[in-house]
N, C-alpha and C positions, 0 to 999 in steps of 0.2 A: 505183598501179599503176607508175608511173614507178621508184619504188625498188625495185621486185619485180623489174622486168627488169633492171635494174644489178645487182642481187645475183645473179639467174641467170646473167648474163653474166660476172660475176666467178669465181663458183663452179664454171661448167662447165669441165672440163678440168684442175681443180686436183688435186694428189695428196693423198689421206688414207690413211694407214695403208699407202703402197705400191700404192693402187688409185687408178685415174681415177675423178672424180665426174661424173656425168651431171645437169646442172641442167635443171631443166623449171618451166614456169609451171602452176600449179594453181588454177582458181578455187574459191573456197572460199564454200559459202554464208552468208548472214548469219543464218540461223534460230538462235536460243539456245535452250540448254537447262540445266536446273537440276541436272542429274546431272553425276558426274564420269566422264570417259572415259579409261581408261589403255590405252596402247599399251604392250606388252612388246617388248624387242628380244633376240633369243638368238644366240648364236654372234658376239658383237659385239667382246669383249674378248679380249686376247692375255695372255700371260704377261708382258710388260713392264708391264701395267697392275696385274696382282695384286703385283708386286715394288717399283715406283715409285709412290709417292703422287702426285708431281709429274705422271708420265706418266698417270695414271688421272685426275686432275683435268682435265689437256689432254684427253684424249678424250672426257670427259664435256661441255666446254665446245664442243668440235668438234661433237658430235651435237646439243645444245642450238641451234647455231647453224643446223645443217640442218634441225631440227626447228620452227624458226620460219617455215621457209618454209610453213608449213601452218597458223601462227597461233601466237599465244604460250603457251606450255606454263605451266601452274600450277605445275609442279615436275618435276624429274628426279633420279629415284633410280637408284643402281648397289648390285648385289648382288655382294658380294665373298667370300660365305661361304654358308653352308646350303645347302638344295635348289635355291635360285633362284640358285646363284654363276654368275656371268657374264652375268645378266640386266640390261639397262638398262630402266626403265619412264619413261615420259612421260606425263603427265597433262593432260588439255585440259579445257575446261568445255563443249565441243559435240561433238557425234557427228561432225559433218562435218569438223572439224579431224582429229579421231581416225582417220577412215576415210582422209583424203588421207596421213595420215603412215604408215599401214599400207601404202598404195599407194607411197609414196616409199620405205621402207626395206626391204620385202621383197622379195628377191632382190637387192640392191645387195651389190656387192662390197668388204668392207672388210680390208684385211690378207690377203688373198688368200682369205676365207672369204665365203661367201653367208648374209648375215643373213636371219634369219626374224623376220618383223614379226606381230603379232597381237594383236586386242583382247580385254581381260579380261572386258567384259560386252557382250552385246547385247540387253539386257532391254528397249532402247527399240523394238524391233521386235516389239512385243506384239500388234498386231493383225493382223488376216489378210491386209489389204493389203501390211505390211510385215515379213512374217513371214521369218525368214533363209532364206536359200538356199546350199547347199553347191555351189560351181562348181569344178569340175576341168577343167584344161587339160591339153596335150601327152598327151592318151591315146589318142587314134585316129592311125593311120599312113595311108601311101597306100594300101595294101591293103583297108583299111577302106572308103575312098570308092570305091572300084574294084570291090568285090566284096560284094555284097549279103550272101552268106552269111559272110564274114569280119566282116562290120559287125554281123550278127545275133548270133554268137558273142560279139563283144567285148561287145556290150550285156548280154547274159546273164552274161557274167563279171563285167563292172562291177558289176552290179545284184547279184548273188551275194556280191559283195565288201562292197558298202556296206549292205547290210541286216544285217552284223553289228553296226553301230552304232546300230541302231534300226529301226522301222517307218516304212517309205518312203510317204509321201501322193503324191509327185509325182518322176517320174523323166523327163528328157528328153536326146536326143542330138542336136544341132544339127548338119546335116551341109552347111548352105548358107549364103550370105550371110557377113556380117562376123564373126558369131560360129561361123564355122564351127569344129567340133572340141570346142566347149565341152559339156560334161555339165553340168547342173543337177539337184539332188536336193533336195526339201522334205521334211522328217520329220515325223510326227505331233506327238513331242515336240521341238519347237524347240529344247531344249537340246542335243539330239544332232547338231546340225548343226557346232557348235563343236568338240565332242569328236571327231567325223569328221575335221574338217577338220585340227585338230591331229596326228591320226595319219596321214591318207594325204599331209599336203603333205610333197614330199620323196621319197616311196615312189617306188622305180623299178617299174614295170609294162612289160613288152615291150621291155625295154632303155631306155626312157625314163623321165625323172623326172617325176613328176606335179607339178602346181603346184595347189594346193587353196587356196582363200579363201572366205570368207563374204561375201555381199552381201545387202542389202534389197531388197524388190521396187521400192520407189520409187527412182528415178532418182538423187536426191540423196545417198542415201547409199551409194551403190553402191561397193564395194572392189576395186579394178583388180587383176588378176591380175599376180603377178609375173614371169609367163613371157611376157608380151605385152611385147614391146620397148617402151621407155620413151623417151618424146620428149625430147631434148636440143635445146639452142640453140646454132648455130654459125656465126657470121658474120650474126647475124641471120635466119638460117634454121632451121625446125624440121626435124630429121632425127630417124631412128630410132635409139637405141642399140642393139646386138647385144646379145643377151640369152647369158647364160653359159651353158658347156656343162660336164658334170660327167663323171669317171672315179671311178666309187663315190662318196665323198664328198668327192672334192677337185676344184677347180676346175681347168679344164683353162686353160693360158695362151692369151690370144688368138691368137697367130701359129699356134697348132696348131688352135684351135677354127674358124678360118677353113677351113682344109682338110676339117675335118671336117662344115662346112655345104655342102660342094658337093654339088647334088642326087644321089640314089641312080640309078643306071640302072634304068630302067623295068623291072618284071618283071610280065608277063601274069598269073601266078598260076596259072597251067596247067600240067600235066606236060610236061616235056621230053621228047626224043627219046632220051634215056639210061636213062629209067626204063620197065623193062618189069614191069609188074604182073602178080601172080597171078590169075586169073579164078576167084576162090572169096569167096563172101561172108563167110566164118568167118574170114579172114584179120585182118580191121581187128579185130573184137572179141578175138581171141588177143592181137594186137601191143597193144592197150589194158591187156589182162591183165597180159601179161609185163612190159610197161614200166613200170605202175603199181606192181607188186609189188615187181619189182628197185628201183625208187626209194624205196619206202617201207623195205627191209631196209638199204638202203646209208645212209639218212638215220639210221635207228635204231641202226645200228653206228658213225655217226659221234658222234651224241648221247651214246651209252654211252661215247664214247672206247675203243672195242674196237680195239686196235691188231693184234689178231690176225686180226680179220676181213677176208676178201678182198674187193677192191673189186668190185662187180657189173658196174658199167658206166663208160663215159667217154664225154664229149661234146665234139662240136666235130671239124673236118676233121683239124686237126695232130695231136690227141691219139690219134684213130681210128687217123691213119697211123701213128703211132708206135706203138701197141700192135700193128698187124697185122705190122710189121718185127720187133716183139719175140715174133711168136707168142703173143699173149694174147689176140686177138680170136677169139671162137666164131662171132659172127654180126652183121652190120651192117644197120642200119635207116637207111636215106637218104631225105632229103625228096626229092619229085619234082618241085618246083619251085624249086630253088636258082637263085640270080640268075646271068645269064648274062654272064660276066665274065672277061676272059682269065686272071688270076692263080687264080682261084675254079675254072674250069674245068680248069687244071694240076693242081691240088690233088685235084679230083673224080675226074678221070682216072688220077692216080696211086692213089688208093683204090681204084678199080675194077681196076686192074691186076694190084694187088698181092693184092687179094681172090681175084682169078681164079688167081693163081699159087699161092696157099696154099689154095685149095678152098674159101672161106669164104662162106656163103650172104650175098647182099646182097639186101635187101627194099625195093621202091619204094612201096608201097602207101599211105603216108601223106605231107602235105605239112607245111612247117615247123611251121605252126600248130598242126595235130594232133598231131605228136611232142610239141611242148611241152604240150599239153593232157594227152597219156597219160601224161607225167611229173609233171603236177600244177602244170606252171609256167604262168605266163602269158606269158613270152617265147616267139619260135619258136626251134626247134631245128633245125639243119641235118643232122646226122648222129649215131647213137647205135652205140658200138661193145660189145657184150656180151663181157665177160670170164669172168663166172662165173653161170650160170644157176640155181645153188642157190636154192631156194624159189620157183622159177617155171619148175620144168623140164618140167611137162607141157604148158603153152603153147608152151614153146621146143620141144620135141620135135616137136610138131603142126607148126609154122611150118616147121621143118627138113624134115618129111616132105612137106609141100605143096610147099615150094621143089624138093625134089628130082624130084617129078611132073611138073613143069612142064615 
């Protein structure tokens, strides 16, 4: 244990591939297994590794040193060509060591890229007590905890998304305690859990990147989530390392990520005073019909690379304001629960004033989540500007008539 502490203290804060390493102590079970457990590391090599054999060997040695924190690897392989190009594989004799390595490497930033780590086989979880569970983190947001309706919608969307990977036996969303926000899923076919994990890990839902991992029901084989801040040792004290943040597939530099971690201004999730809704029960179904059809047509035109097709709609405050100024917008659908914030309110008022000046209908009958749902998206949408209603002209005409009669 003494040597482990020395190694962790020495490695913590050192630079590898331009990124700072966070070292931590992981207790490893002494239970042995006759099987071979291989941990695959994706997104870990850079162009220099492919072009320079010495550089590749140095990277391999660096990773091997880090892997020894979880036990002595039997072998370390690097794939420089073929379908597994860029992958590094580390083999252990015990499941505990492999789980520890997945936890250690998954989400680690090396060379400005986030490493993805996973185990090749989970067949040791064969009995019911140790069946593999799919764990999802970074899925829920503040509105889900505050609004039961939002939480229920999120659960339904998640269940619908996950069931594409196989028949679900167990589905649970934890909303309290230490595991708040963790979604656990068990499939009837246990092999489906690994397939779902590989597909869902890193997927962006609601503007946040999902962290997916596999765990077994016995505590000793649990694989920690990469989105959970990792422990590091600094001056003999255990602190939490900040989790990386992303813009698309790129890691946001820490100095900017700190700004993005500032808590959001609370949003009660109720309609604000600017939102004057139409008192007619047919409005919401008409909005869903129109937005859904226009989005379908817009996606089809994009997939067919049809450059002559007119854009049906634009999303976002800036794009809608620009479209109104260019006399392209025919109708505005604005969420009735936009965040109350100075700069946002200025842009909101700018759109309302411009729409009033150009005699453009503005409808406030949906909140951000429902606009996103109408568009077939899992993220929230603040405002939509309709530029071309072809293909959904009937609901567009009815909505315009209802707006004019109020």
